[in-house]
N, C-alpha and C positions, 0 to 999 in steps of 0.2 A: 310846564318844568321841563319835562323832556327832550323838548326843541332846544333849549339851552343846554343842554350836559354836554354837547358836541364842542360850543364855545370853554364852557367851563374847564374843560377838558385840556382843551389847547393852550389855556390861559396857564394851568397849572403845569403841563409839560415844558412848556417856557420858561416857567419859572424855577424848575427843576434842571432846567437846561442853567440859568442864570448864578442859582447856587454849586452848580458844579464849575461851573467857569469862574467863581467869585474864591472857591476852594481851590481849585487849580493856581490861580494866579496869585493867592495867599494874600486875597483883600479881605476875607471871612477865614480865621482860623479853626473851625468847629471841634472838637475832639472826634477821635473815629467812629465810635459807637455812634454819636449823635451824627453825623455826616450819614455813616450807613441806615440809619435810621428813617431819618428824612428821606434820603434818597431811593430806598426801596419802597416807604411808605407812598411818595410821589407819585414814583412809576406805577403801582397797584393801583391807586387812586385812579389817578388821568386813563389808566388802562379801561379800569371798569366804566367810569363815567363814559367814555368815548365809545365801549362796546353794548351801553345803554341808551346811546343817544340815536336820534331818527337817523333813518338814510338820506343822509345830505352829503355836503362837499366837508360839512366840518367834521362829519365822524369817521370819515377819509382821511384826511386832515391829521385828524388828532390821535385816530389808532395808529397811523403809518410812525410818526413822531412818538410814539409810546414804545412799539415796538422797537424802533432806532434806538432810541436812548436807552430803553434798558437791555437790548443787546450790547450797546458801545460802553453803559453802566457796567455791564457782566465781565467782560473781556479786559476791560483799563481795569477795573480794582479787584471785583471778588476771583478773578480768574489770576490775575498778579499777586493777589494776598496769599492763594495756595500754593503758586510755587514758590514766592522768595518770603516764605511765613519763618523760618528760621534766621533771614537776615535785618529782623526790625522794619520791614515794610508794613 
């Protein structure tokens, strides 16, 4: 099972990216709390799976994407929410 965690993590982070893109383009319209919970849980689970997987190409790819998506999410959503909290963001 441990050798497949990298592939599962990579697939999960791709799903998180698709969910983020679907929300940005308003294809799907979840509530704010639902969006934040799904994004944060997806990033954390993907990061955990990639960290626990065997050291191969999938681990490097999944770990890199997890960190990148986590940083982009934090800067694009959470940081802007903190800055523009009073303006209904």
